[in-house]
Structures are given as C-alpha cells and as structure tokens.
N, C-alpha and C positions, 0 to 999 in steps of 0.2 A: 235697579238696586234700592234697597231699603237702607235708611239711617237708623241705627240704633241709638236710643237715648240713654240707655243704661250706664255707661260710661260716665255721663255728666252727674248722675245722682251721686255716686261715691264722691266726685270731685266736690260737689256742692255741699254734702255732710261734712267732708273735711275742712272745709272753709269754714263752715259754720261752727264746729268744734273748736277750731283756731280761734275764732272770734269771743267766743263764750268762754275760752279757757282764763281769761283775765277777770272773769265775773265772780271770784271766789270771795269767801268772808275772811280772807288774810288781812291781817292788821298791817297796815302800810305806814311808814313813817310820813308824819305830816311835813309840809314844807317849812323850812325854818322861819321863824318870826323875825322880821325885819327889826334890829334894835331901835329904830326910830319910833316904833309902835309900842315899844315897852314901857311900863312905869310900875312903881312899886304899888301895891294895894293901900298902903298905909297913906292917906292923904298928905301927912306932915313930911313924910320921906319922899313922896312923888314930887311935891314942891320943890324940895332940896335938889332933888335928881334932876328936875326940869331946868332949874335955875343954874346949877353948878355941875353937874356930872355929864348931862346929855350932850353939851357942846363937843365934848371929845368922844364920849363912850357910846354915841350914836352916829358917829362920822367916820367911816372907814379911812379917809383921807388923813386923819388925825395921827394915826399910828397906835393909838391906845386900843386897848383890848375892848372889844364891842360887847355891850350888853347883851347877855343871851348867848354868848359863844362860849360855850363850855370847854372846848378844847384850847382856846386861846387863855382861859383863865385858869385851867388846870394847873399848870406848873407854878403860877403865882400863888394860888390857893394853898399848894404844897409848902410853900415857904413859911406857912403860919401866921397868925393872927398879928403877932408882934411885928413882923416884918411888913406886912400890908399896912399896919398902922403907921409905922415909920415912914414909909413911902407916901402915904396919904398926908400926914401931918409936915413931913419935912421936904418932900418933893422928891422926884425920882426921874431921872432922865426928863422927858417932856412933860412929867405931871407937876404942875404947879404946887408950891407949898399950900397946905390946907385945902387942896384941889378945888379952889375958888370958893370955899365955903369955910369962911373965918369964923362962923359961929357954931360949927359942927362940933358935937362931942364925939369921944371914942366910940361910943355905943352906937351913934348915928353913922359914922363912917364904916363901922363893922356892918351894920345893917345894910347900908347901900352896896358895900362890896358883895355881901352875901346874895343882894337882888341881883346885881349885874353879873355876878358869877354864876348864879343858878345853884351855889353849893354853900352848906353851912360853913361858917368860919370859926375855927377854934384855935 
C-alpha cells in the first residue's frame, strides 16, 4: 500500500496562506498612548502640566478625564471654552479651583485643556 503525499500539500498551502493573510499593508490603529507618557511640546506648558495637571489627568484612579482620552474629553469640549474655563478657574466636582495652578492665565488653561483633550478649544 502506498501513502499519497498530495493531500498534505493543499493543507500546507492553506496554512501558509492563512499565516500570510495578516501581512498586508493595511494601516492599523496604534495602541493608545498611556497618559503618563504624554507632555505638551511647549516647554513652559509641559512644566505646568507636570506640576499641576498630571497628578489627576494621568492617574485613572482620580476620576479625571485622562490626557489623550478623546472620548472622555469630547462631551466636555462640546460645552465650550467658557464652561471649561469656569471649571478650571472655579473648580468643578473633584477639580480644585485653579486646577492647582494659581499662576495660570486663561490662555494657558485653554492650551492645557486643548493638549489634554487632543482637540482645539473654541
């Protein structure tokens, strides 16, 4: 009795095609960046973010929207700049007044919010 090897060839080719199927040039979304690794490009804003914002906005346990979490920031940004400034300056829920940045200007708050939300603030 002779054993035929031809049934193995189609199975091997099918397995090879299955393995290579994932090797396309399709753009895949990159893994989300952990908020603790984010920092504004502007050095002055980066210093403020590091000393005032990062404590809560890079710590998921704080309950604050995390820097870079577009979905968490979207409804907040939709409220508009006036509301975001009011919450930053006067405090809101767990947000302390002035966001722990007593020297920050309105423009700096807006720039920091824009950075953390990943969206322009208007």
